[in-house]
Each structure stands twice: as structure tokens, then as C-alpha cells.
C-alpha positions in Angstrom: 0.0 0.0 0.0 1.3 3.4 -0.9 2.0 6.0 1.7 -0.3 9.0 2.0 1.1 11.9 -0.1 1.7 15.0 2.0 0.5 18.2 0.3 1.0 21.9 0.9 -1.8 24.0 -0.6 -0.9 27.5 -1.9 -4.0 29.6 -2.6 -7.0 28.0 -0.8 -9.8 29.1 -3.2 -12.4 27.0 -5.0 -10.2 25.1 -7.4 -7.5 24.1 -4.8 -10.1 22.9 -2.3 -12.0 20.9 -4.9 -8.7 19.1 -5.6 -8.2 18.5 -1.9 -11.7 17.1 -1.5 -10.9 14.6 -4.3 -7.4 13.7 -3.0 -8.3 13.5 0.7 -11.8 12.3 0.9 -12.7 10.6 -2.4 -9.4 9.0 -3.3 -7.9 8.9 0.3 -4.4 9.4 -1.2 -3.3 12.7 0.2 -3.1 14.6 3.5 -3.0 18.4 3.6 -0.2 19.2 6.0 0.0 23.0 5.4 -1.9 25.8 3.7 -1.0 29.4 2.5 -3.6 32.1 1.9 -3.8 35.8 2.9 -7.5 35.3 3.9 -8.1 34.2 7.5 -11.4 32.7 6.6 -9.8 30.5 4.0 -7.2 29.3 6.5 -9.9 28.6 9.0 -11.7 26.5 6.4 -8.5 24.5 5.7 -8.1 23.9 9.4 -11.6 22.8 10.0 -12.2 20.8 6.8 -8.7 19.3 6.2 -7.4 19.3 9.8 -4.4 21.5 9.0 -2.6 22.3 12.3 -2.7 25.9 13.4 1.1 26.0 13.3 1.0 25.1 9.6 -1.3 27.9 8.5 0.5 30.7 6.7 -0.5 34.1 5.3 2.2 34.3 2.7 4.7 32.0 0.9 7.7 33.6 2.5 6.6 32.2 5.9 6.4 28.7 4.6 9.5 28.8 2.4 11.5 29.5 5.5 10.4 26.1 6.9 12.2 24.2 4.2 10.5 21.4 2.3 7.7 20.2 4.6 5.6 18.3 2.1 5.9 16.0 -0.9 4.1 18.3 -3.3 2.2 21.6 -3.7 -1.2 22.2 -5.0 -1.0 25.8 -6.4 -4.4 27.3 -6.8 -3.5 31.0 -6.8 -4.9 33.5 -9.3 -3.5 33.5 -12.8 -1.2 36.5 -12.5 0.4 35.1 -9.3 1.6 31.8 -10.8 5.1 32.8 -11.7 5.8 34.3 -8.2 4.2 31.4 -6.4 5.4 28.5 -8.5 9.1 29.2 -8.9 10.2 29.4 -5.2 8.6 26.0 -4.5 10.0 24.4 -7.6 13.4 25.7 -6.6 12.9 23.9 -3.2 12.2 20.7 -5.1 8.5 20.4 -4.6 6.5 18.5 -7.2 3.5 20.6 -8.2 -0.1 20.5 -9.5 -0.5 24.0 -11.0 -3.9 25.6 -11.9 -4.3 26.7 -15.4 -3.5 28.9 -17.2 0.2 28.5 -16.4 1.0 32.2 -17.2 0.1 34.7 -19.8 3.4 35.0 -21.8 6.1 32.8 -23.4 9.0 33.9 -21.3 7.4 33.1 -18.0 5.8 29.9 -19.4 9.2 28.6 -20.4 10.8 29.8 -17.2 8.4 27.7 -15.1 9.1 24.7 -17.4 12.9 25.1 -17.2 13.0 25.6 -13.4 10.9 22.5 -12.9 13.2 20.5 -15.1 16.4 21.9 -13.5 15.2 20.8 -10.0 13.8 17.5 -11.1 10.2 18.4 -10.2 7.1 16.7 -11.6 4.9 19.6 -12.8 1.4 18.8 -13.9 -1.1 21.4 -15.2 -4.9 21.3 -14.3 -6.3 20.8 -17.8 -9.1 18.8 -16.2 -11.2 18.2 -19.3 -8.6 15.7 -20.6 -9.5 13.5 -17.6 -13.2 13.1 -18.3 -14.3 9.8 -19.7 -15.8 11.7 -22.6 -12.7 13.4 -23.9 -10.6 10.3 -23.2 -12.9 8.4 -25.5 -12.6 11.1 -28.2 -8.8 10.9 -27.9 -8.8 7.1 -28.1 -11.0 7.1 -31.1 -8.6 9.5 -32.9 -5.6 7.5 -31.9 -7.2 4.2 -33.1 -7.3 5.5 -36.6 -11.1 5.1 -37.1 -11.3 8.7 -38.4 -8.2 8.5 -40.5 -6.0 11.5 -40.5 -7.5 14.5 -38.7 -8.2 17.3 -41.2 -10.5 19.7 -39.2 -11.5 20.1 -35.6 -14.4 22.4 -34.6 -15.1 23.1 -30.9 -17.3 25.6 -29.1 -17.9 26.7 -25.6 -21.1 28.5 -24.8 -20.7 30.0 -21.3 -24.1 30.2 -19.6 -25.6 33.5 -18.4 -25.0 32.9 -14.7 -21.4 31.7 -15.1 -20.7 34.6 -17.5 -21.9 37.0 -15.0 -20.4 35.7 -11.8 -16.9 34.9 -13.2 -16.3 36.9 -16.4 -18.4 40.1 -16.4 -19.0 41.0 -12.8 -16.5 38.6 -11.4 -12.7 38.4 -10.8 -11.8 37.3 -14.3 -13.5 40.2 -16.0 -10.3 42.2 -16.5 -7.2 41.1 -18.3 -5.4 44.1 -16.8 -6.3 43.0 -13.2 -6.2 39.2 -13.4 -3.6 38.8 -16.1 -5.6 36.6 -18.4 -7.9 37.2 -21.4 -11.2 35.4 -21.7 -9.6 32.9 -24.1 -6.7 32.1 -21.7 -8.8 32.0 -18.5 -11.8 30.1 -19.8 -10.7 28.3 -23.0 -7.2 27.2 -22.5 -9.0 24.0 -21.6 -10.5 23.9 -25.1 -7.4 24.9 -27.0 -5.4 22.4 -25.0 -7.9 19.7 -26.1 -7.6 20.7 -29.7 -3.8 20.5 -29.6 -4.0 17.2 -27.7 -6.4 15.6 -30.2 -4.1 16.7 -33.0 -0.7 16.2 -31.3 0.8 14.2 -34.2 1.5 17.7 -35.5 1.9 21.1 -34.0 0.0 24.4 -34.4 1.7 26.8 -36.7 -0.4 29.9 -37.5 -3.4 31.4 -35.6 -6.1 33.9 -36.7 -8.8 35.3 -34.5 -11.8 37.7 -34.5 -14.3 38.8 -31.9 -14.8 41.6 -29.5 -16.8 43.1 -26.6 -20.0 43.9 -28.4 -22.9 43.0 -26.1 -22.1 43.6 -22.4 -21.5 47.3 -22.9 -23.1 50.5 -21.5 -24.7 51.2 -24.9 -26.7 48.0 -24.6 -28.0 48.6 -21.1 -31.8 48.9 -20.9 -32.9 52.5 -21.2 -33.4 54.0 -17.7 -31.4 51.3 -15.9 -29.3 52.1 -12.9 -25.7 51.2 -11.9 -26.6 48.8 -9.1 -29.6 46.5 -9.4 -30.9 46.7 -5.8 -30.2 50.4 -5.4 -31.1 52.5 -8.4 -32.6 50.3 -11.1 -36.4 50.6 -11.6 -38.4 47.4 -10.8 -40.0 47.3 -14.2 -36.6 47.1 -15.8 -35.3 44.5 -13.4 -38.4 42.3 -14.1 -37.4 41.8 -17.7 -33.6 41.7 -17.2 -31.9 38.3 -17.4 -29.1 39.6 -15.2 -31.1 41.0 -12.3 -29.2 40.1 -9.2 -32.3 39.3 -7.1 -33.1 36.3 -9.3 -29.5 35.5 -10.3 -27.8 35.6 -6.9 -30.5 35.6 -4.2 -33.2 33.3 -5.6 -31.2 30.9 -7.8 -27.5 31.1 -7.0 -25.9 28.3 -9.0 -22.3 28.8 -8.0 -22.6 30.1 -4.4 -18.9 30.0 -3.6 -18.3 32.9 -6.1 -20.5 35.9 -5.4 -19.9 36.3 -1.7 -16.1 36.2 -1.6 -16.0 39.9 -1.0 -17.8 39.5 2.3 -14.6 38.1 3.9 -16.6 35.0 5.0 -16.9 31.5 3.7 -20.0 31.4 1.5 -21.8 28.9 3.7 -21.6 31.4 6.6 -23.0 34.5 4.8 -26.6 35.3 5.9 -29.4 36.3 3.6 -29.3 39.8 5.1 -25.5 40.1 4.6 -26.0 39.0 0.9 -28.5 41.8 0.3 -26.3 44.4 2.0 -23.3 43.4 0.0 -25.1 43.5 -3.3 -26.3 47.0 -2.4 -22.9 48.3 -1.4 -19.5 47.0 -2.3 -20.1 43.6 -3.9 -19.0 43.8 -7.6 -21.8 41.3 -8.4 -24.4 43.9 -7.4 -23.6 46.1 -10.4 -25.5 46.5 -13.6 -23.9 43.9 -15.8 -23.7 46.4 -18.7 -21.9 49.0 -16.7 -18.9 47.2 -15.1 -16.2 49.8 -15.7 -13.2 47.5 -15.5 -14.7 44.8 -17.7 -12.1 44.8 -20.5 -12.2 41.2 -21.9 -14.1 40.2 -25.0 -17.6 38.6 -24.8 -17.2 36.5 -27.9 -14.2 35.2 -29.9 -13.4 32.8 -32.7 -10.0 31.2 -33.1 -8.7 29.6 -36.3 -5.6 27.4 -36.1 -3.6 26.0 -39.0 -1.3 23.1 -38.1 2.1 22.2 -39.6 0.6 19.3 -41.5 -2.1 21.5 -43.1 -5.0 20.5 -40.8 -7.1 23.2 -39.3 -9.2 23.9 -36.2 -11.8 26.4 -35.1 -12.8 27.2 -31.6 -15.7 29.6 -30.6 -16.4 31.0 -27.2 -19.4 33.2 -26.3 -20.6 34.6 -23.0 -24.3 34.8 -22.0 -25.6 31.6 -23.6 -29.0 30.4 -22.6 -28.0 26.8 -22.6 -24.3 26.4 -21.6 -22.2 23.6 -23.0 -19.3 22.4 -25.1 -19.6 20.7 -28.4 -17.1 19.1 -30.8 -16.9 18.0 -34.5 -13.8 16.3 -35.9 -13.5 15.5 -39.6 -11.0 12.9 -40.7 -10.0 11.4 -44.0 -11.9 8.2 -43.1 -14.7 9.3 -40.9 -16.2 12.0 -38.7 -17.0 12.5 -35.0 -19.7 14.7 -33.5 -20.8 15.3 -30.0 -21.6 17.4 -26.9 -20.0 16.6 -23.6 -22.7 18.6 -21.9 -25.4 16.4 -23.4 -23.3 13.2 -23.1 -23.6 12.5 -26.9 -20.9 11.1 -29.1 -21.4 9.8 -32.7 -19.0 8.4 -35.3 -20.0 8.4 -39.0 -18.4 6.6 -41.9 -19.1 6.8 -45.6 -21.4 4.0 -46.8 -20.5 2.8 -50.3 -23.8 0.8 -50.6 -25.9 3.9 -50.4 -23.5 6.8 -51.1 -24.7 8.2 -47.7 -23.2 7.3 -44.3 -23.4 4.9 -41.4 -23.8 6.2 -37.9 -22.7 4.7 -34.6 -23.5 6.0 -31.1 -20.4 5.7 -29.0 -20.6 4.8 -25.4 -18.1 5.9 -22.8 -17.4 4.9 -19.2 -19.1 7.2 -16.8 -18.4 5.2 -13.7 -16.1 7.6 -12.0 -18.9 10.1 -11.3 -18.8 13.9 -11.1 -17.9 14.4 -7.5 -15.8 17.5 -8.1 -17.1 18.9 -11.4 -15.9 19.2 -14.9 -17.8 16.0 -15.8 -15.6 13.9 -13.5 -12.4 15.4 -14.7 -11.4 16.8 -11.3 -11.1 13.3 -9.7 -9.3 11.9 -12.7 -6.8 14.7 -12.7 -6.0 14.3 -9.0 -5.7 10.5 -9.4 -3.3 10.9 -12.3 -1.2 13.4 -10.3 -1.0 10.9 -7.4 0.1 8.2 -9.9 2.7 10.4 -11.3 4.2 11.2 -7.9 4.2 7.5 -7.0 6.1 6.6 -10.1 3.2 4.8 -11.8 2.6 5.0 -15.5 0.4 8.2 -16.0 -2.6 8.0 -18.2 -3.0 9.2 -21.7 -4.5 12.4 -20.3 -1.4 13.4 -18.2 -0.8 17.1 -18.6 2.9 17.4 -17.9 4.0 21.0 -18.7 5.8 20.0 -21.9 2.4 18.9 -23.3 0.7 22.1 -22.2 3.0 24.6 -23.9 1.5 24.5 -27.5 -2.0 25.2 -26.2 -0.8 28.2 -24.2 1.2 29.6 -27.1 -1.8 29.2 -29.3 -3.9 31.3 -26.9 -1.2 34.0 -26.9 -1.2 34.0 -30.7 -5.0 34.2 -30.9 -5.2 37.2 -28.6 -2.4 38.9 -30.5 -4.1 38.1 -33.8 -7.4 39.6 -32.4 -5.6 42.7 -31.3 -3.7 43.4 -34.5 -6.3 41.8 -36.9 -3.8 39.6 -38.7 -2.5 36.0 -38.6 0.2 35.3 -36.0 2.8 32.5 -36.1 3.6 30.6 -32.9 7.2 31.8 -33.0 6.0 35.5 -32.8 4.8 35.3 -29.2 
């Protein structure tokens, strides 16, 4: 029986604690021995939920770095713009690391993290959780089996639902590239671009084009007569017909309750209804009119077109504010095609039928036995299990996201954002 892996958690937000839930309680393969976060409430949560000793709770990384190497690995769940400053010191101390995506927002820092990990013999895995779902593993295995022939075109889309768009990307903490360090594509869709590069990894991306913009969630599209804060100065007749009214979105039907109440300084489970209303009326960024968030500087829709070195192509589309959220995929090969929706759990393979000059169609089943205990269609659990296997010297799965296999996806995102900004194709060696 393998020994329990001792983990230090740096940045104790939603993603890191989800991984801890999987590792400690679902898989029973890790023990959280220390935690770092500037927020006292998050540290209290780590103490109560994961039994981290009081003496092993730290407010900054300098405090824990002075202790030397006190764990086998680090789960790094800090915000995007903090990855370079929080990853390098622990890699330099020899910690293996599970690092939240995106790795960073530029080539120099991306390669620096890769090189420091290699120099110190660290196993560094990136949290591209969708690779670990049974659905996308099945897609990858079908491609690698040759049933589709040579991949010629991949089309993927992500439709971000109205609630998620609001709480994370328009009113939320990923609404500003200037503040959080990531564009919409990098923050939300480096998952999807990673999948595209993984599906087609017999070649490499070469040139990227992109178009899109911020064209809906703008002051010009706000309802006439609307206020700046829903519960304060927006007329009731306007709010009744507004999809993004905070009364219905955050008070009546809060789908992701761990996000909107972070500004209260309390864990979301402890925030009272009265405190929620007060926060939305005062300093909670989620209480603002969604069309009038001044710092919102990311796009609300974007297309990405990739040309690979072997001539194959891919297109990815992301859009905020969809009524039905979800991800879909279409892959055209020289011998067949694949179509599906991970959100609906559908996957179909079609082949040309010489008897009819039409096509045959087969519904593909995929293993769903792992369950969705942590989200991302079961990918969270698969990711953590693979990380544990990697640390224990076992053969990692086909999904393993070692940093070397994450670089092309990140570079493609950088190219797409540069192509969007300058309205021209961008080669991977330009970023």
C-alpha cells in the first residue's frame, strides 16, 4: 500500500479545495499538512475541513518557504497573475506541483516555469481537467485508433451560460485582463485549446487567426433608464425583464454560491441572507449593472482559427451569455467524422457508406463510472488520481498534462489574442 502523499496548498480558493476534496476524501491518497492564503477565513476553512494544524497555516509564501521542504508536493491554486511568483520558489525547493491553469500569460514566464521544474527534477502537472473526463478520453482514443483516418479539421465551441458569464467573467474576478492577467480565451478556454492541440498532437500548431470583441455587455446595450446597481437604483419594471437582475440570479437561484460572496470576507456557507443583500447594495461587484462594469475589458465572444504544420485546421468559438451552456465538438478525418456534446453526453461516429453513397452512424458509449464528485464531468477526480500516480512513479494515463504537453496550447492562446488585437494571422514563434 502506498504511503499517503503530503501536500502543501498555496491559494486556498475554490479550485484548490476541490482538488483537496478529491485527494483527501474521495481518493484517500493525500493529507493536507500546510496551507497558505492571505485570507483568515480560507485558512480557518482549511483547518476545519482538512485538519491542518494551526502552526501550519501561513498568510504568505515567505513564511512557509523559511520552513524548508515540509511536504511531498504543492497544489498551487493561486490566481493567474500570481503563478510565476508562487510556482518558482517552491519548484526551486524541489516540490512537485499541481498547478492551476492557465500557467501564465506570456512565453518567457511559461518557459521559465518549465525550465525551473526541469532543473530541479520536479514533476509539474497542469490542471487541464477536461482531458481527464471519460468523454474526452474516449474522443482521444477514437482518434488514436485511426477510425477517423488523418485529422483534417476540428471544430469546438464553448457556450458560457448566463449565470457563469456574470459571476466569473463580467461582474467577477476574471472580468479584466489588466487586473487578473488573463484574457477570456486564456482564462476560460485554455481547456478547449489544450484539447484541440492534444487531439491533433501528431502535428503542432503553426499559425493562428482570431476575431471577436466586446459587443454586447457594454453601456450602450444597457436597458434604457437602468441604474448602476440593481438593488439600489434600477427601476423594478426594468429588473423584471432583465436576465441579469441580481435578485433572481444571486439571491433566488445562486448556481455557484462560492463565487458571489467572496468579497464579504466570509466562507459562502456562513453568509446570511441579510448580509448578501447588504453586500449587493454596497461593495459587492456582483451587485452592479452587468452592462456597466467599468473595469470589464475582456471580449464577450471570440473565434480562433488554427492551422497546423501538417495542413490540418481547427476552429474554436467561445461566447458569453448563452441560454444553454455547454461544449460541443466536431472532428472531420479522412476516413470518418465524429460529432458530440460533452454537456449532453452524446458522441457519434459516422463513416461513408458505399452501398448507399450516404453514411453509417454509430453512437459511441463511454465509461461514466467515475462520477462527477468534483465537477468538470468527473475530470477533477481523474486529474488528481493521475497526479498521485505520477508522484508514486506509476505510468500516467494518456491524459497526463505534464507541462511540456501544455505549452503549445498556451502559445496558441497567446497567438489568438495577439491576432485579435492586430487583426492579422500570427505564427507561434511570434509570441
